[in-house]
C-alpha positions, 0 to 999 in steps of 0.5 A: 126152636132150635134142638142140637141133637146127636150129643149126650148134651141136648142145647135148646135155644128159644128167640123169646126173651127171658128176664133175669132175676134182679141182683138185689131180689135175693137181699130183699128176700133175706130182709123180709124173712127177717122182719117176719121172723121178728113180727115187724111186718105183722106189727105194721098190719095190725097197728098202723092204719091209713086207709083212703078211698082212692087206695082201694084194696091197698094198705100201708104194708102194700106201699112199705113194700114198694119202698123197701124194695126201691131202698134196697134195690139201688136204682136211681129212680122209682120208675127204673125200679118199676120196669126192673120189678114188672116181670117179678112183681107177684113174687116180690109182693108175695115176700110181704104176703101181698098179691099185688103191687100197687101202681106208681100212680097209686104210690104217689096219691098215697105219698102226698095224703100221708099224715104226720100221725101215721108217719110218727106212728111208723117211727115209733115202731121201727124205734121200738123195734131197734131198741129191743134188739141192740146191734151187740149182745155185749156191751162194746168198750169205747167212749170216754170215762171221767174221773169218777168212772162214769162212761160218756159215748161220743159221737163226732158229727161235722155239720160244716160238711154236707152235701146240697143240690143247688139250682144253676143260675144265669150269670150275664153282665146285666145281672147282679152277682147271685147270693146262695142261701146255702152258701154257708151250708156248703162251705168247707169244713173247719178242720182247725176247730179240732186241733185247737180244742184238743190243745185247750184241753191238753193245757187244762189237764196239764194245769189240773196235774 
Protein backbone atom coordinates (compact mmCIF):
# COMPACT_ATOMS: atom_id res chain seq x y z
CA UNK A 1 0.00 0.00 0.00
CA UNK A 2 1.25 3.46 -0.85
CA UNK A 3 0.36 6.59 1.14
CA UNK A 4 0.92 10.11 -0.13
CA UNK A 5 1.45 12.43 2.83
CA UNK A 6 2.49 16.09 3.16
CA UNK A 7 -0.92 17.28 2.02
CA UNK A 8 -4.26 18.17 3.60
CA UNK A 9 -5.66 15.25 1.57
CA UNK A 10 -4.36 11.72 2.12
CA UNK A 11 -4.66 9.43 -0.91
CA UNK A 12 -4.28 5.70 -0.33
CA UNK A 13 -3.97 3.12 -3.06
CA UNK A 14 -3.96 -0.63 -2.95
CA UNK A 15 -3.20 -3.41 -5.40
CA UNK A 16 -6.16 -5.43 -4.12
CA UNK A 17 -9.10 -5.45 -6.55
CA UNK A 18 -12.29 -3.80 -5.33
CA UNK A 19 -15.37 -4.80 -7.37
CA UNK A 20 -17.86 -2.08 -8.19
CA UNK A 21 -21.56 -2.44 -7.55
CA UNK A 22 -23.48 -3.45 -10.72
CA UNK A 23 -25.45 -0.64 -12.32
CA UNK A 24 -28.68 -2.66 -12.12
CA UNK A 25 -28.41 -3.38 -8.39
CA UNK A 26 -30.24 -0.19 -7.45
CA UNK A 27 -33.14 -1.05 -9.75
CA UNK A 28 -33.34 -4.49 -8.17
CA UNK A 29 -33.46 -2.88 -4.74
CA UNK A 30 -36.35 -0.62 -5.73
CA UNK A 31 -38.30 -3.47 -7.30
CA UNK A 32 -37.81 -5.77 -4.31
CA UNK A 33 -38.83 -3.04 -1.87
CA UNK A 34 -42.00 -2.42 -3.87
CA UNK A 35 -42.86 -6.12 -3.95
CA UNK A 36 -42.33 -6.35 -0.21
CA UNK A 37 -44.59 -3.38 0.50
CA UNK A 38 -47.34 -4.81 -1.70
CA UNK A 39 -47.10 -8.22 -0.03
CA UNK A 40 -46.17 -10.06 -3.23
CA UNK A 41 -43.06 -11.73 -1.83
CA UNK A 42 -44.93 -12.84 1.30
CA UNK A 43 -47.72 -14.27 -0.87
CA UNK A 44 -45.21 -16.26 -2.91
CA UNK A 45 -43.62 -17.73 0.21
CA UNK A 46 -46.98 -18.62 1.76
CA UNK A 47 -49.04 -19.74 -1.23
CA UNK A 48 -46.63 -21.17 -3.80
CA UNK A 49 -44.89 -24.40 -2.80
CA UNK A 50 -42.78 -26.59 -5.04
CA UNK A 51 -40.51 -28.86 -3.03
CA UNK A 52 -38.07 -31.40 -4.37
CA UNK A 53 -35.51 -33.53 -2.56
CA UNK A 54 -32.48 -32.35 -4.52
CA UNK A 55 -33.28 -28.64 -3.98
CA UNK A 56 -32.09 -28.89 -0.38
CA UNK A 57 -32.86 -25.79 1.65
CA UNK A 58 -34.03 -23.71 -1.28
CA UNK A 59 -37.61 -22.63 -1.85
CA UNK A 60 -39.56 -21.07 -4.71
CA UNK A 61 -38.66 -17.52 -3.67
CA UNK A 62 -34.92 -18.29 -3.97
CA UNK A 63 -35.20 -19.22 -7.63
CA UNK A 64 -37.58 -16.37 -8.42
CA UNK A 65 -35.06 -13.96 -6.90
CA UNK A 66 -32.44 -15.16 -9.38
CA UNK A 67 -34.86 -14.87 -12.29
CA UNK A 68 -35.96 -11.39 -11.23
CA UNK A 69 -32.36 -10.22 -10.97
CA UNK A 70 -31.40 -11.81 -14.28
CA UNK A 71 -34.30 -10.10 -16.06
CA UNK A 72 -33.47 -6.68 -14.61
CA UNK A 73 -29.71 -6.97 -15.16
CA UNK A 74 -29.92 -7.21 -18.93
CA UNK A 75 -26.98 -9.62 -19.03
CA UNK A 76 -26.79 -11.67 -22.21
CA UNK A 77 -26.41 -15.03 -20.44
CA UNK A 78 -27.15 -16.48 -17.04
CA UNK A 79 -23.46 -17.29 -16.66
CA UNK A 80 -22.55 -13.62 -17.11
CA UNK A 81 -25.17 -12.66 -14.55
CA UNK A 82 -23.76 -15.07 -11.96
CA UNK A 83 -20.23 -13.77 -12.55
CA UNK A 84 -21.37 -10.18 -12.12
CA UNK A 85 -23.38 -11.04 -9.01
CA UNK A 86 -20.72 -13.18 -7.30
CA UNK A 87 -19.19 -10.43 -5.06
CA UNK A 88 -22.66 -9.24 -4.04
CA UNK A 89 -24.67 -12.45 -3.86
CA UNK A 90 -25.26 -12.24 -0.09
CA UNK A 91 -26.50 -8.65 -0.31
CA UNK A 92 -28.68 -9.48 -3.30
CA UNK A 93 -30.38 -12.44 -1.65
CA UNK A 94 -30.86 -10.39 1.53
CA UNK A 95 -33.16 -8.12 -0.48
CA UNK A 96 -35.58 -11.05 -0.70
CA UNK A 97 -35.07 -12.10 2.91
CA UNK A 98 -32.89 -15.06 1.92
CA UNK A 99 -29.30 -15.83 2.82
CA UNK A 100 -27.97 -18.10 0.06
CA UNK A 101 -27.82 -17.86 -3.72
CA UNK A 102 -28.79 -21.06 -5.55
CA UNK A 103 -26.05 -22.50 -7.74
CA UNK A 104 -26.55 -22.54 -11.49
CA UNK A 105 -26.89 -26.33 -11.52
CA UNK A 106 -29.59 -26.15 -8.84
CA UNK A 107 -31.44 -23.49 -10.81
CA UNK A 108 -31.29 -25.67 -13.93
CA UNK A 109 -32.76 -28.64 -12.07
CA UNK A 110 -35.51 -26.41 -10.70
CA UNK A 111 -36.49 -25.09 -14.13
CA UNK A 112 -36.38 -28.58 -15.64
CA UNK A 113 -38.70 -30.06 -13.00
CA UNK A 114 -41.09 -27.12 -12.60
CA UNK A 115 -44.58 -28.43 -13.37
CA UNK A 116 -47.50 -26.62 -14.98
CA UNK A 117 -49.44 -26.39 -11.72
CA UNK A 118 -46.75 -24.23 -10.11
CA UNK A 119 -46.49 -22.07 -13.22
CA UNK A 120 -50.24 -21.47 -13.26
CA UNK A 121 -50.20 -20.66 -9.54
CA UNK A 122 -47.55 -18.01 -10.12
CA UNK A 123 -49.40 -16.66 -13.13
CA UNK A 124 -52.61 -16.36 -11.12
CA UNK A 125 -50.84 -14.60 -8.26
CA UNK A 126 -49.15 -12.03 -10.52
CA UNK A 127 -52.35 -11.43 -12.49
CA UNK A 128 -54.32 -10.87 -9.30
CA UNK A 129 -51.73 -8.37 -8.12
CA UNK A 130 -51.80 -6.59 -11.49
CA UNK A 131 -55.59 -6.26 -11.52
CA UNK A 132 -55.67 -5.09 -7.92
CA UNK A 133 -53.56 -2.02 -8.76
CA UNK A 134 -54.24 -0.50 -12.21
CA UNK A 135 -51.61 1.63 -13.86
CA UNK A 136 -53.66 4.82 -13.57
CA UNK A 137 -56.05 6.00 -10.85
CA UNK A 138 -58.25 7.81 -13.34
CA UNK A 139 -59.80 6.39 -16.48
CA UNK A 140 -57.73 7.27 -19.51
CA UNK A 141 -59.55 8.73 -22.48
CA UNK A 142 -59.10 6.70 -25.61
CA UNK A 143 -60.52 3.85 -27.62
CA UNK A 144 -63.68 4.03 -29.69
CA UNK A 145 -67.31 4.85 -28.93
CA UNK A 146 -70.16 3.47 -30.99
CA UNK A 147 -73.47 5.24 -31.67
CA UNK A 148 -74.97 3.94 -28.45
CA UNK A 149 -72.12 5.32 -26.37
CA UNK A 150 -70.45 1.98 -25.66
CA UNK A 151 -66.72 2.39 -25.07
CA UNK A 152 -64.29 -0.03 -26.75
CA UNK A 153 -60.56 -0.28 -26.10
CA UNK A 154 -58.69 -1.26 -29.27
CA UNK A 155 -55.35 -3.08 -29.30
CA UNK A 156 -53.62 -3.26 -32.66
CA UNK A 157 -51.31 -6.27 -32.94
CA UNK A 158 -49.75 -7.14 -36.28
CA UNK A 159 -49.26 -10.88 -36.19
CA UNK A 160 -47.27 -10.82 -39.43
CA UNK A 161 -44.40 -8.95 -37.83
CA UNK A 162 -42.62 -11.41 -35.59
CA UNK A 163 -39.03 -12.33 -34.82
CA UNK A 164 -37.88 -15.92 -35.14
CA UNK A 165 -34.50 -17.62 -35.01
CA UNK A 166 -33.77 -19.88 -37.97
CA UNK A 167 -30.95 -22.38 -38.26
CA UNK A 168 -28.31 -21.99 -40.94
CA UNK A 169 -28.86 -24.67 -43.60
CA UNK A 170 -26.22 -25.95 -46.04
CA UNK A 171 -26.70 -24.77 -49.61
CA UNK A 172 -24.81 -26.93 -52.11
CA UNK A 173 -25.61 -27.96 -55.71
CA UNK A 174 -26.25 -31.56 -54.67
CA UNK A 175 -28.93 -30.60 -52.13
CA UNK A 176 -32.51 -29.52 -52.82
CA UNK A 177 -33.66 -26.03 -51.96
CA UNK A 178 -34.46 -25.59 -48.28
CA UNK A 179 -38.14 -25.29 -47.33
CA UNK A 180 -38.34 -23.34 -44.09
CA UNK A 181 -41.39 -23.93 -41.93
CA UNK A 182 -41.21 -20.40 -40.51
CA UNK A 183 -41.32 -18.69 -43.89
CA UNK A 184 -44.91 -17.37 -43.45
CA UNK A 185 -44.09 -16.17 -39.93
CA UNK A 186 -41.00 -14.26 -41.06
CA UNK A 187 -42.68 -12.68 -44.06
CA UNK A 188 -42.81 -8.87 -44.10
CA UNK A 189 -45.94 -7.26 -42.72
CA UNK A 190 -48.75 -6.61 -45.17
CA UNK A 191 -49.27 -2.87 -44.70
CA UNK A 192 -52.00 -2.52 -47.35
CA UNK A 193 -54.58 -4.30 -45.19
CA UNK A 194 -55.13 -1.31 -42.88
CA UNK A 195 -55.67 1.11 -45.76
CA UNK A 196 -58.09 -1.25 -47.50
CA UNK A 197 -60.03 -1.82 -44.29
CA UNK A 198 -60.28 1.91 -43.58
CA UNK A 199 -61.43 2.49 -47.14
CA UNK A 200 -64.31 0.06 -46.71
CA UNK A 201 -65.23 1.63 -43.38
CA UNK A 202 -65.27 5.10 -44.94
CA UNK A 203 -67.58 3.92 -47.73
CA UNK A 204 -69.87 2.23 -45.20
CA UNK A 205 -70.04 5.37 -43.05
CA UNK A 206 -70.77 7.47 -46.13
CA UNK A 207 -73.57 5.09 -47.10
CA UNK A 208 -75.09 5.22 -43.62
CA UNK A 209 -74.99 9.01 -43.55
